[in-house]
C-alpha positions as CSV (number, residue, x, y, z in Angstrom):
1,M,0.0,0.0,0.0
2,T,1.2,3.5,-0.9
3,P,2.1,5.4,2.3
4,P,-0.6,8.1,3.0
5,G,2.0,10.9,2.8
6,K,2.6,10.1,-0.9
7,Q,-1.0,10.4,-1.8
8,V,-1.3,14.1,-0.9
9,P,0.5,15.6,-4.0
10,A,-1.6,13.4,-6.3
11,V,-4.9,14.6,-4.8
12,V,-4.4,18.0,-3.3
13,V,-2.2,19.6,-5.9
14,P,-4.4,19.0,-9.0
15,T,-7.5,20.0,-7.0
16,A,-5.9,23.2,-5.8
17,H,-4.5,23.9,-9.2
18,G,-8.0,23.5,-10.8
19,R,-9.7,25.7,-8.2
20,I,-7.1,28.5,-8.6
21,T,-7.3,28.3,-12.5
22,G,-11.1,28.5,-12.3
23,A,-10.9,31.4,-9.9
24,I,-8.6,33.3,-12.3
25,L,-10.9,32.7,-15.3
26,D,-13.9,34.0,-13.3
27,F,-11.9,36.9,-12.0
28,V,-10.6,38.4,-15.3
29,S,-14.0,38.3,-17.0
30,E,-14.8,41.8,-15.8
31,V,-12.8,45.0,-15.4
32,P,-13.7,46.9,-12.2
33,D,-15.2,50.4,-12.6
34,S,-13.2,53.3,-11.2
35,T,-14.2,56.6,-9.7
36,V,-10.7,58.1,-10.1
37,G,-10.4,61.0,-12.5
38,N,-7.8,61.6,-15.1
39,S,-5.0,63.1,-13.0
40,P,-2.7,66.0,-14.1
41,Q,0.1,64.1,-12.3
42,P,-0.7,60.5,-13.0
43,A,2.6,59.0,-11.8
44,T,2.2,60.7,-8.4
45,E,-1.5,59.6,-8.1
46,A,-0.5,56.0,-9.2
47,R,2.1,55.8,-6.4
48,R,-0.5,57.0,-3.9
49,L,-3.0,54.4,-5.1
50,A,-0.3,51.7,-5.0
51,D,0.6,52.6,-1.4
52,R,-3.0,52.5,-0.3
53,A,-3.7,49.2,-2.0
54,A,-0.5,47.5,-0.7
55,R,-1.4,48.4,2.8
56,R,-5.0,47.1,2.4
57,A,-3.6,43.9,0.9
58,A,-1.2,43.4,3.7
59,V,-3.9,43.8,6.4
60,T,-6.3,41.6,4.5
61,A,-3.8,38.8,3.9
62,G,-2.5,39.0,7.4
63,S,-6.0,38.8,8.9
64,L,-6.9,35.7,6.8
65,A,-3.7,34.0,7.8
66,L,-4.5,34.2,11.5
67,P,-6.6,31.0,11.9
68,P,-4.3,28.2,13.0
69,G,-3.8,24.7,11.6
70,P,-6.4,23.2,9.3
71,L,-8.7,26.2,9.5
72,G,-5.9,28.3,8.1
73,W,-5.7,26.1,5.0
74,L,-9.3,26.9,4.3
75,T,-8.5,30.6,3.9
76,L,-5.8,30.1,1.2
77,L,-8.1,30.5,-1.8
78,P,-10.3,33.2,-0.2
79,E,-7.0,35.1,0.6
80,L,-5.9,34.9,-3.0
81,I,-9.3,36.2,-4.3
82,A,-9.4,39.0,-1.7
83,I,-5.9,40.2,-2.7
84,W,-6.8,40.0,-6.5
85,K,-9.9,42.2,-5.9
86,I,-7.7,44.8,-4.2
87,Q,-5.1,44.6,-6.9
88,A,-7.6,44.6,-9.8
89,Q,-9.3,47.7,-8.3
90,M,-5.9,49.3,-8.0
91,V,-5.1,48.6,-11.6
92,S,-8.4,50.0,-12.7
93,D,-7.8,53.2,-10.7
94,I,-4.3,53.6,-12.0
95,A,-5.6,53.2,-15.5
96,A,-8.2,55.9,-14.8
97,A,-5.5,58.2,-13.3
98,Y,-3.6,57.9,-16.6
99,G,-6.8,58.5,-18.6
100,R,-6.6,54.9,-20.0
101,H,-9.5,53.1,-18.3
102,A,-11.4,52.9,-21.6
103,T,-8.6,50.8,-23.1
104,L,-8.2,48.5,-20.1
105,G,-9.3,45.0,-21.2
106,R,-9.0,41.5,-19.9
107,E,-5.6,41.1,-21.6
108,Q,-4.1,44.1,-19.8
109,M,-5.7,43.1,-16.5
110,L,-4.3,39.6,-16.7
111,W,-0.9,41.0,-17.6
112,C,-0.8,43.5,-14.7
113,L,-2.0,41.0,-12.1
114,F,0.1,38.0,-13.1
115,R,3.1,39.0,-15.2
116,H,5.5,38.9,-12.2
117,T,4.1,35.5,-11.2
118,A,4.4,33.7,-14.5
119,A,6.1,35.9,-17.1
120,Q,6.7,32.9,-19.5
121,A,2.9,32.4,-19.9
122,F,2.7,35.8,-21.7
123,R,5.9,35.4,-23.9
124,D,4.0,34.9,-27.2
125,L,1.1,37.2,-26.4
126,V,2.7,40.4,-25.3
127,V,5.7,42.0,-27.1
128,R,7.5,45.2,-26.3
129,M,8.4,47.3,-29.4
130,G,10.2,50.4,-28.3
131,D,7.9,52.4,-26.1
132,R,4.9,50.3,-27.2
133,L,3.4,47.1,-25.7
134,V,1.7,45.0,-28.4
135,F,-1.0,42.7,-27.1
136,R,-2.5,39.9,-29.2
137,R,-6.1,39.4,-28.6
138,M,-6.7,36.2,-26.5
139,S,-9.5,33.8,-27.3
140,H,-11.2,31.9,-24.5
141,G,-9.0,28.9,-25.2
142,V,-5.8,31.0,-25.0
143,I,-6.9,32.6,-21.7
144,E,-7.6,29.1,-20.3
145,R,-4.1,28.0,-21.2
146,I,-2.5,31.1,-19.6
147,A,-4.7,30.8,-16.5
148,R,-3.7,27.1,-16.2
149,Q,0.0,28.1,-16.3
150,I,-0.5,30.8,-13.7
151,G,-2.6,28.4,-11.6
152,I,0.3,25.9,-11.5
153,K,2.7,28.6,-10.3
154,L,0.3,30.0,-7.7
155,T,-0.5,26.5,-6.5
156,R,3.1,25.7,-5.7
157,R,3.5,29.1,-4.0
158,T,0.2,28.8,-2.1
159,L,0.9,25.3,-0.8
160,G,4.3,26.5,0.4
161,K,2.6,29.5,2.2
162,G,0.1,27.1,3.8
163,A,2.8,25.9,6.2
164,S,2.6,29.4,7.9
165,R,-0.9,28.5,9.1
166,W,0.7,26.4,11.8
167,L,2.5,29.5,13.2
168,P,-0.4,32.0,13.0
169,A,1.2,35.1,14.6
170,I,4.5,34.8,12.8
171,G,2.9,33.4,9.7
172,A,0.4,36.3,9.5
173,L,3.2,38.9,9.5
174,G,5.0,37.1,6.7
175,V,1.9,36.6,4.6
176,G,1.0,40.3,5.1
177,A,4.5,41.4,4.1
178,Y,4.4,39.2,1.0
179,A,0.9,40.6,0.0
180,Y,2.3,44.1,0.3
181,Y,5.3,43.3,-1.9
182,D,3.1,41.4,-4.4
183,T,0.7,44.4,-4.7
184,R,3.6,46.8,-5.3
185,Q,4.8,44.4,-8.1
186,V,1.4,44.6,-9.7
187,A,1.4,48.4,-9.4
188,G,4.8,48.6,-11.0
189,T,3.6,46.6,-14.0
190,A,0.4,48.7,-14.3
191,I,2.3,52.0,-14.2
192,A,4.8,50.8,-16.8
193,L,1.9,49.6,-19.0
194,F,-0.1,52.9,-18.8
195,E,3.0,55.0,-19.4
196,S,3.5,53.0,-22.7
197,D,1.5,53.0,-25.9
198,I,-0.8,50.0,-26.1
199,V,-1.4,48.2,-29.3
200,M,-4.0,45.5,-29.7
201,E,-3.7,43.2,-32.7
202,Q,-5.5,40.1,-34.0
203,L,-3.6,36.9,-33.5
204,D,-3.4,35.1,-36.9
205,G,-5.7,32.1,-37.0
206,D,-7.1,32.8,-33.5
207,A,-10.7,33.2,-34.6
208,R,-11.7,29.7,-33.5
209,D,-15.0,28.1,-32.4
210,D,-14.0,28.5,-28.7
211,E,-13.6,32.2,-29.0
212,D,-16.0,34.4,-27.1
213,P,-18.3,36.1,-29.7
214,R,-18.4,39.2,-27.6
215,D,-14.7,39.7,-28.5
216,D,-15.6,40.1,-32.2
217,A,-14.9,43.7,-33.4
218,A,-14.6,45.4,-36.7
219,T,-11.0,46.3,-35.9
220,L,-8.7,45.1,-33.3
221,S,-5.5,46.9,-34.3
222,R,-5.7,50.1,-32.4
223,K,-3.3,52.4,-30.6
224,A,-4.5,53.6,-27.3
225,P,-3.8,57.3,-26.7
226,R,-1.5,58.4,-24.0
227,G,-3.0,59.9,-20.9
């Protein structure tokens, strides 16, 4: 009989991976609205928004990491989703500060939230050309593939963080500090994005049966104006 300890990776990891991938797909389906106006000093406003969001993320993650032992494991996915909500709203607000909210789509949101986690997942879909970032439109199938790659990375990291649930006080500090750092990474990606020109182009051969019909547009090659 296989020792019980060797059964955990075969059962827990795929389950966690699938749940995280599903949560990513659900999460990027909408871009949050923003009440932030176009700022005359967008870089300064973006840093302020980043600081506020990073502090909120640290408090949120640290609070969810407080339950000890098995109860703490149950908060791992809710913690991720709570942090993503804070980060997604931050990205939306930073886009609005730069006057770029109208051009913020699911491709840019996915890039901002997860580029620092799984850069390789985007290597064929986002290309820097001088001061421009060229995004290829992603079909539903492509988004699923990217979400799966991100989910694998996050699952490994999340299961490693789960050990901190057995040391709630110390673990909560570490989890909060990481959430702060992670949110600042997202902010840095967003600021760099909205200070660049954004180009959307059709990916050759990408109009497949699994593509979301709402993505069809008369033209997809457009250059977003600078803020």
